C-alpha positions in Angstrom: -22.4 33.3 -4.3 -19.6 31.0 -3.4 -16.2 32.1 -2.4 -13.1 30.3 -3.7 -12.1 29.1 -0.2 -15.5 27.5 0.6 -16.0 23.8 -0.1 -18.1 23.2 -3.2 -20.9 20.6 -3.3 -20.6 18.8 -6.6 -23.7 16.7 -6.0 -26.1 19.4 -7.1 -24.0 20.6 -10.0 -24.6 19.4 -13.6 -21.7 17.5 -15.0 -19.4 19.6 -17.1 -18.7 18.5 -20.7 -15.1 19.5 -20.5 -14.4 17.3 -17.5 -12.9 13.9 -18.5 -14.7 10.8 -17.3 -11.5 8.9 -16.6 -7.8 9.6 -16.4 -5.9 8.4 -19.5 -2.3 7.8 -20.2 -1.1 10.0 -23.0 1.9 8.7 -24.9 4.8 11.0 -25.3 6.7 11.3 -28.6 9.8 9.2 -28.7 8.9 7.0 -25.7 7.9 3.9 -27.7 11.4 2.5 -27.4 11.5 3.1 -23.7 8.2 1.4 -23.3 9.4 -1.7 -25.1 12.5 -2.0 -23.0 10.5 -1.4 -19.8 7.9 -3.9 -20.9 10.6 -6.6 -21.3 12.0 -5.8 -17.8 8.5 -5.9 -16.3 7.9 -9.3 -18.0 11.1 -10.5 -16.4 10.0 -9.2 -13.0 6.7 -11.0 -13.4 8.5 -14.2 -14.4 7.2 -14.1 -17.9 10.6 -13.5 -19.6 14.1 -14.7 -19.1 16.8 -12.6 -17.4 18.8 -12.7 -20.6 16.0 -11.1 -22.6 15.6 -8.4 -19.9 19.4 -7.8 -19.9 19.4 -7.3 -23.7 16.6 -4.8 -23.3 18.0 -2.8 -20.3 21.2 -3.9 -18.5 21.0 -1.2 -15.8 17.4 -1.9 -14.9 18.2 -5.6 -14.4 21.2 -4.8 -12.3 19.1 -2.4 -10.2 16.4 -5.0 -9.6 18.9 -7.7 -8.8 20.5 -5.4 -6.2 17.0 -4.6 -4.7 16.3 -8.3 -4.4 19.7 -8.9 -2.8 19.2 -6.1 -0.3 15.7 -7.3 0.5 17.0 -10.8 1.2 19.6 -9.3 3.5 16.9 -7.3 5.4 14.7 -10.4 5.8 17.6 -12.3 7.3 18.1 -9.7 10.1 16.6 -10.9 13.4 15.8 -8.8 16.4 17.7 -9.7 19.6 16.0 -12.3 21.8 15.7 -9.9 24.7 14.0 -7.2 22.7 10.4 -8.5 23.1 10.9 -8.9 26.8 12.2 -5.4 27.1 9.2 -4.0 25.2 6.7 -5.9 27.4 8.5 -4.8 30.6 8.2 -1.2 29.5 4.4 -1.3 29.2 2.9 0.0 32.4 0.6 -2.4 34.2 -2.7 -0.8 35.1 -5.7 -2.3 36.8 -8.9 -2.1 34.8 -11.0 1.0 35.7 -14.6 1.1 36.7 -15.7 1.5 33.1 -14.1 -1.9 32.2 -15.9 -3.5 35.0 -19.3 -2.1 33.9 -18.8 -3.2 30.3 -17.6 -6.7 31.3 -20.8 -7.6 33.1 -23.9 -7.5 30.9 -27.0 -9.4 31.8 -29.0 -10.4 28.8 -32.4 -12.0 29.2 -33.9 -13.8 26.3 -37.6 -14.4 26.2 -39.4 -16.2 23.4 -42.2 -14.1 22.0 -45.5 -15.9 22.5 
């Protein structure tokens, strides 16, 4: 008998008929119009539709994605100070390799052709 808190091994169990084979998207009533406008915006984001078409479908979504693009460009333009990399490297402690590193560094390999 298995307890509820013990892991179950599904490999030895027969598949249940009520378990779906794949996840499916179930359309909700009244969402067809939202899907159409979202589809137009997605096409615009993919470069398959014009911005004017996307604006006609959903002005707020186009403004949102334009703002996201503008913010991303601004973040890409930010550069770290020149001395930052030097400060990071200086903060890393310098250690001599231990005996383990010396053992693994020297490996003698002898190759003999089989006769």
